[in-house]
N, C-alpha and C positions, 0 to 999 in steps of 0.2 A: 485423503492424504494432505497434510498441512503443507503450506508453501515452503516452510523451512526444510521439511523432509524432502520434498520434491527437488528443491535446489541442491540439497546435499547429495541426493541420488544422482542428479545430473553431474555434479562435480566428481563423484566417485567414478561414473562411467567415463568421463573425460580423462581423469587421472590415469585409469588403468589402460586406456588407449594410448596415452602419451608416454608412459614410462612403465618399466617392469616393477610391479609391487607384489611382494611375496608373502607378507604377513599383515595381520590386522594392525599391529603397532606401526608398521611402515605406512599403511593407509591412513591411520589417525594422524601421523606426522605430516603426510602429504596434504590432508584436508586442512590441518592448521595452517600450513604454509600458504594455502590458497584462500585463507580467510573464513573457514568453516570450523567452528568449535565442535568437537565430538569426542566421546570417550569410547573405549574399546567395546563395551557392551552394546552401545548404539551402533557402532560400525559392524559388529557381529550380526545384529538384527538386519542392518541394511544389506549386508552380503546375502543373507538368506532371502530377503524380500526381492532383491534384484536377480536372484538365481545365478549368482557368479559361480564360475567354475575355475579350477586351476588347470592350466596347460603348461607344457614345457616351453619356456621362452627361448629366444635365440642364444642366450648365455648357457642354457642347459638347466637353469633354475625353474622351479614351478612358480608361476605367476598368476594372478587373478585375471580373468577375462570374462566378457559377457557370455551368457548361455548361448550355445551354438557357435562359439568361436572354434578356431582350428583345434583339432584333437590329433593325437599321435597317429591314429590309423589313417586319417585323411592326409596328413603330411607325408606319411610313407607312400600313399598312393600318388601324391604329387611328385615325390622324388622319383618313383617308377616312371611316371609320365614324362618327366624331364629327361631321364636317361633314354627313353624310347624315342622322343620326338624333337627335343630341342637341339639345335645346331650351335646356337650362340646367343649371347645376351649383351646388349649395349644400353647406354642411357645418355640422356642430356640433362639439363637443369630441371626438368619437370617430369619426364616420362622414362619408362624402361621399355625396351623393345626386345622381344624374344623372336628369334629366327628359327623356322622349321623347314623341313622339306615341303615342297608344294603339296597342298591338300591336307596338311596335318595341323594347321594353326587352330582350327575350330576345336579339335579334340583336346589339344593341350590347353587352350583357353578355358574350355569347360572344366578340365581337371583343376585349373587354378581357382576358378570360381567355386567349384564344389569343395575345395579344401578350406574355404572360408579363412584363408590366410589373414592373420590379424594386421598385416602391414600392406595389404592390397585393398584398394577401394573398389576397383573394377577393371575389367579387361575388354578389349575390342579386338576381334580377330578378322584378319584378312585371309588370303589363301596360304601365304607362307610367312606371315608376320603377325605378332600380337602386340598391341599397345597395352602395357600394364600401367595403371594409374596408381601411384602410391597413396596410401591413406594419409590423412592430415597429420602433419608432423613427422612423416617418414621421408628421409632423403632418398631421391632416386638412386644415388650411388650406393647407399646402404642396402636398399632393396635389391639392386643388381647383384651386389656381393652375396647377399643371402640366397637369392635364387640360383646364382652360379654354384653355390655349394651343392644344391640339389642336382645340378647338371654333372657335377664331378663325383657324386656319391658312387661308390663301387667301381670307379675307373681306376685302373692300375697300370 
């Protein structure tokens, strides 16, 4: 693989992690903004080579994501786990903390990890709390709000 292609692939992966991109033309524009010239046919080939998939973004639109990214079934499982085990969610400037009944943090932490949520870098579970570390470029407040929606799903 040429250095130019490798750099473009790296830029594509960075761009789709940083912002929602739904179409090849949006990706071409984003690449140009970041200093990489590419045409739609090249981007189409890059998408196939990288194995990108489309997942439902937080806005409800389908967006590009790396292979193995969160999929709807995993996110539904995550919602069910939050309804079952989460008591509350708080955040500070860097981290999100999820509170569970004593003994349930590990199970919920595992559900978060297995969901491969695109906005979560990692989790660390204690007995009744989970530290959720946001992915690069994701605000803790935004992630807290997004995870809180899972907590409220089905609540009436």
